[in-house]
LOKOL-87362 format. One record per residue (C-alpha): residue number from 1; residue in three letters; x, y, z. Coordinates in Angstrom, 3 decimals, padded with zeros to 6 digits. Last residue first. Layout:
(NUM 'Ala' (X Y Z))
...
This chain:
(220 'Ser' (-004.244 -035.236 -006.686))
(219 'Ile' (-005.889 -035.668 -003.128))
(218 'Asp' (-008.431 -033.011 -003.711))
(217 'Val' (-011.714 -034.868 -003.916))
(216 'Leu' (-010.531 -037.681 -002.049))
(215 'Ser' (-009.900 -036.366 001.264))
(214 'Gln' (-013.536 -035.300 001.477))
(213 'Leu' (-014.414 -038.936 001.545))
(212 'Glu' (-011.677 -039.787 004.037))
(211 'Ser' (-013.270 -037.028 006.259))
(210 'Thr' (-011.520 -033.705 006.374))
(209 'His' (-010.431 -031.573 009.790))
(208 'Glu' (-011.826 -028.226 009.002))
(207 'Glu' (-009.776 -026.134 006.311))
(206 'Ser' (-007.264 -023.154 006.407))
(205 'Arg' (-005.195 -021.222 004.152))
(204 'Thr' (-002.826 -018.297 004.766))
(203 'Val' (-000.929 -015.898 002.434))
(202 'Gln' (001.586 -013.882 003.833))
(201 'Gly' (003.414 -011.086 001.936))
(200 'Leu' (002.516 -011.153 -001.525))
(199 'Phe' (005.607 -010.300 -003.120))
(198 'Asp' (008.477 -011.698 -001.500))
(197 'Thr' (006.471 -014.653 -000.017))
(196 'Glu' (005.456 -016.300 003.420))
(195 'Phe' (003.123 -018.781 003.269))
(194 'Gln' (000.684 -020.125 006.123))
(193 'Ile' (-001.002 -023.305 006.313))
(192 'Ala' (-003.923 -024.406 008.080))
(191 'Asn' (-005.343 -027.711 009.806))
(190 'Met' (-008.728 -028.013 012.014))
(189 'Ala' (-009.511 -030.599 014.534))
(188 'Gly' (-010.457 -027.782 016.564))
(187 'Asn' (-009.177 -024.136 016.512))
(186 'Ile' (-007.482 -022.172 013.908))
(185 'Gln' (-007.763 -018.614 015.194))
(184 'Ala' (-003.815 -018.668 016.527))
(183 'Leu' (-002.703 -019.510 012.977))
(182 'Pro' (-003.997 -016.130 011.913))
(181 'Asp' (-002.059 -014.373 014.776))
(180 'Asn' (-004.273 -011.916 016.781))
(179 'Phe' (-004.113 -013.889 019.778))
(178 'Pro' (-000.625 -013.974 019.881))
(177 'Leu' (001.131 -017.431 019.209))
(176 'Leu' (003.151 -019.311 021.694))
(175 'Val' (004.851 -022.136 019.725))
(174 'Pro' (004.748 -026.027 020.406))
(173 'Lys' (007.398 -027.468 018.318))
(172 'Val' (008.505 -028.492 014.887))
(171 'Ser' (011.519 -027.079 013.064))
(170 'Leu' (012.972 -027.111 009.530))
(169 'Glu' (015.552 -025.014 008.167))
(168 'Pro' (015.415 -024.705 003.875))
(167 'Arg' (018.491 -023.580 002.348))
(166 'Asp' (018.213 -020.405 -000.047))
(165 'Asn' (020.811 -018.682 002.381))
(164 'Thr' (018.279 -019.194 005.243))
(163 'Thr' (015.126 -020.449 004.392))
(162 'Gln' (012.486 -021.122 007.231))
(161 'Ile' (010.175 -024.075 006.963))
(160 'Thr' (007.968 -024.654 009.985))
(159 'Gly' (005.783 -027.166 011.690))
(158 'Ile' (003.921 -025.451 014.515))
(157 'Leu' (001.978 -027.220 017.444))
(156 'Lys' (-000.013 -024.514 018.789))
(155 'Arg' (000.055 -022.655 022.046))
(154 'Val' (-002.372 -019.426 022.596))
(153 'Cys' (-001.318 -016.083 023.463))
(152 'Lys' (-002.845 -013.233 025.396))
(151 'Gln' (-000.064 -013.273 027.864))
(150 'Asp' (-002.219 -014.683 030.495))
(149 'Ala' (-003.482 -017.191 027.892))
(148 'Ala' (-000.231 -018.435 027.568))
(147 'Glu' (000.109 -019.153 031.077))
(146 'Arg' (-003.024 -020.448 031.184))
(145 'Ile' (-002.062 -023.156 028.254))
(144 'Asp' (001.364 -023.752 030.187))
(143 'Glu' (-000.825 -024.137 033.546))
(142 'Thr' (-003.039 -026.910 031.893))
(141 'Thr' (000.155 -028.996 030.972))
(140 'Leu' (002.268 -029.653 028.000))
(139 'Asp' (004.273 -032.631 028.458))
(138 'Ser' (002.803 -034.885 025.728))
(137 'Ile' (002.776 -031.741 022.951))
(136 'Gly' (005.781 -033.002 020.814))
(135 'Thr' (009.140 -031.260 020.216))
(134 'Val' (011.071 -032.125 016.937))
(133 'Pro' (014.182 -031.130 015.571))
(132 'Ile' (014.240 -032.399 012.000))
(131 'Glu' (016.853 -035.300 011.613))
(130 'Thr' (014.307 -038.023 012.082))
(129 'Pro' (012.030 -036.539 009.111))
(128 'Val' (015.171 -036.902 006.689))
(127 'Ile' (015.529 -033.539 004.611))
(126 'Arg' (015.149 -033.362 000.856))
(125 'Glu' (015.650 -029.908 -000.414))
(124 'Gly' (013.814 -028.943 -003.588))
(123 'Phe' (012.311 -025.958 -001.963))
(122 'Leu' (008.501 -026.839 -002.639))
(121 'Val' (008.428 -030.565 -003.242))
(120 'Glu' (011.457 -031.601 -001.086))
(119 'Ser' (010.421 -028.911 001.950))
(118 'Leu' (006.838 -029.863 001.729))
(117 'Ile' (007.600 -033.355 002.207))
(116 'Ala' (009.795 -032.752 005.016))
(115 'Ile' (007.182 -030.714 006.407))
(114 'Lys' (004.817 -033.500 006.425))
(113 'Met' (007.258 -035.929 007.934))
(112 'Ala' (008.004 -033.340 010.759))
(111 'Thr' (003.959 -032.918 011.364))
(110 'Asp' (003.519 -036.884 011.902))
(109 'Met' (006.608 -036.611 014.077))
(108 'Gly' (005.335 -034.319 016.511))
(107 'Ser' (005.381 -036.729 019.413))
(106 'Ile' (001.487 -036.236 020.005))
(105 'Asp' (000.406 -037.235 016.315))
(104 'Leu' (003.005 -040.203 015.908))
(103 'Thr' (002.212 -041.407 019.232))
(102 'Pro' (-001.550 -041.366 019.100))
(101 'Asp' (-001.975 -045.216 019.618))
(100 'Ala' (-005.600 -045.648 019.516))
(99 'Glu' (-005.576 -043.147 017.094))
(98 'Ala' (-006.845 -039.432 017.533))
(97 'Phe' (-009.599 -037.571 015.808))
(96 'Gly' (-012.213 -040.263 015.750))
(95 'Leu' (-014.460 -038.729 018.393))
(94 'Lys' (-013.533 -040.914 021.221))
(93 'Gln' (-010.043 -040.883 020.622))
(92 'Ala' (-010.142 -037.081 020.601))
(91 'Leu' (-011.872 -037.142 024.233))
(90 'Ser' (-009.236 -039.341 025.403))
(89 'Leu' (-006.658 -036.834 024.305))
(88 'Ala' (-008.449 -033.859 026.067))
(87 'Glu' (-008.642 -035.727 029.086))
(86 'Glu' (-005.083 -036.750 029.273))
(85 'Phe' (-003.668 -033.511 028.179))
(84 'Ser' (-006.125 -031.984 031.135))
(83 'Arg' (-009.392 -030.096 030.110))
(82 'Gly' (-009.869 -026.368 030.829))
(81 'Ser' (-010.970 -024.916 027.665))
(80 'Lys' (-007.502 -024.219 026.401))
(79 'Met' (-006.992 -028.019 026.845))
(78 'Glu' (-009.723 -028.656 024.446))
(77 'Ser' (-008.016 -026.417 021.932))
(76 'Leu' (-004.429 -028.108 022.429))
(75 'Ile' (-006.133 -031.464 022.035))
(74 'Tyr' (-007.990 -030.445 018.605))
(73 'Asn' (-004.674 -028.720 017.428))
(72 'Cys' (-002.916 -032.213 018.173))
(71 'Thr' (-005.283 -034.410 016.326))
(70 'Gly' (-005.559 -031.962 013.508))
(69 'Asn' (-001.996 -032.002 012.831))
(68 'Phe' (-000.490 -029.747 010.256))
(67 'Ile' (-000.732 -026.586 012.097))
(66 'Gly' (001.353 -024.300 009.673))
(65 'Arg' (004.678 -022.624 008.674))
(64 'Val' (006.069 -021.745 005.217))
(63 'Ala' (009.201 -019.761 004.203))
(62 'Thr' (010.633 -017.582 001.752))
(61 'Ile' (008.293 -018.416 -000.956))
(60 'Gly' (008.832 -016.253 -003.968))
(59 'Ala' (005.663 -015.064 -005.690))
(58 'Ser' (006.574 -017.401 -008.833))
(57 'Tyr' (005.800 -020.213 -006.539))
(56 'Leu' (002.775 -019.177 -005.225))
(55 'Leu' (-000.233 -020.879 -007.560))
(54 'Glu' (001.543 -023.909 -008.884))
(53 'Lys' (003.848 -025.250 -006.024))
(52 'Gly' (002.663 -023.514 -002.856))
(51 'Val' (-001.137 -023.895 -003.742))
(50 'Arg' (-000.706 -027.278 -005.142))
(49 'Ile' (000.959 -028.675 -002.031))
(48 'Ala' (-001.460 -026.967 000.338))
(47 'Pro' (-004.761 -028.322 -001.561))
(46 'Thr' (-006.907 -028.853 001.392))
(45 'Gly' (-008.331 -032.550 001.485))
(44 'Ser' (-005.582 -034.096 003.247))
(43 'Met' (-003.393 -031.555 004.668))
(42 'Val' (000.185 -032.962 004.162))
(41 'Thr' (000.151 -036.283 002.411))
(40 'Gly' (-003.416 -035.454 000.254))
(39 'Glu' (-001.691 -033.665 -002.208))
(38 'Ile' (000.719 -036.598 -003.297))
(37 'Gly' (-000.247 -037.443 -007.025))
(36 'Leu' (002.064 -039.659 -008.702))
(35 'Gly' (001.568 -039.860 -012.409))
(34 'Val' (002.799 -042.999 -014.356))
(33 'Gly' (004.658 -043.229 -017.498))
(32 'Asn' (006.933 -045.799 -016.238))
(31 'Lys' (010.097 -043.861 -015.912))
(30 'Gln' (008.273 -040.813 -014.476))
(29 'Ala' (006.697 -043.202 -011.520))
(28 'Leu' (010.310 -044.523 -010.656))
(27 'Gly' (011.510 -040.691 -010.431))
(26 'Asn' (008.637 -039.951 -008.171))
(25 'Leu' (008.997 -043.058 -005.839))
(24 'Ser' (012.949 -042.186 -005.890))
(23 'Arg' (012.016 -038.479 -005.009))
(22 'Tyr' (009.317 -039.231 -002.756))
(21 'Ser' (010.967 -041.676 -000.331))
(20 'Leu' (011.070 -041.048 003.420))
(19 'Ala' (007.955 -038.368 003.426))
(18 'Ile' (006.296 -040.555 000.428))
(17 'Pro' (006.489 -043.702 002.100))
(16 'Thr' (005.330 -042.181 005.530))
(15 'Leu' (002.266 -040.121 004.644))
(14 'Trp' (000.259 -042.494 002.359))
(13 'Ser' (-002.042 -040.192 000.749))
(12 'Arg' (-001.120 -041.316 -002.546))
(11 'Phe' (-002.735 -040.742 -005.923))
(10 'Leu' (-001.626 -043.052 -008.767))
(9 'Thr' (-002.142 -042.259 -012.344))
(8 'Thr' (-001.428 -044.273 -015.563))
(7 'Tyr' (-001.928 -047.296 -013.307))
(6 'Pro' (-000.557 -051.128 -013.323))
(5 'Phe' (003.195 -050.284 -012.438))
(4 'Leu' (003.033 -047.844 -009.594))
(3 'Thr' (001.813 -050.611 -007.241))
(2 'Ser' (005.124 -052.514 -007.628))
(1 'Arg' (006.704 -049.591 -005.332))
């Protein structure tokens, strides 16, 4: 919190503090005349928060789902090509897409924290990430991927926010998506977000895995 005071505007792509304490940090920032920019927390350089909060809010957002973890998406894409989970993870680490300890990513908790931020910013509902039902990808096998392909589907780790009686319900899990689903076509270390709205239907935005330099471009 002490880092808020010396600045008039503070950009934060630190995921965990924002996911756990956005409301209090934002309140503290406002109290001290500091702007707190959090765009980079959810999809790095892709302006997912800005699109939802500023451009689509009046369209009546009823649901949000997306591929929020490029590491998992890369692994699942490689498994679709025949690699085992372990082989795909090792390759992701060599290429810099996965951390030396990938637990946060492959467990689904990274995605859970991101949709918790979206829930609070877009729907005004604070959800503790550890209370979100989460299933990661580490138990998926090449057989699971082949069976999906036989059904003309792919498996993707999807973070979902679905409103029920104006209250958001969140989940993270591998989902079977038909080939013609826009999110099924997101391959490699790419992220994508899809908004379901009352007036515009589905709006999907995607972008390749961004470098640290690219993420600075649209972090605010």
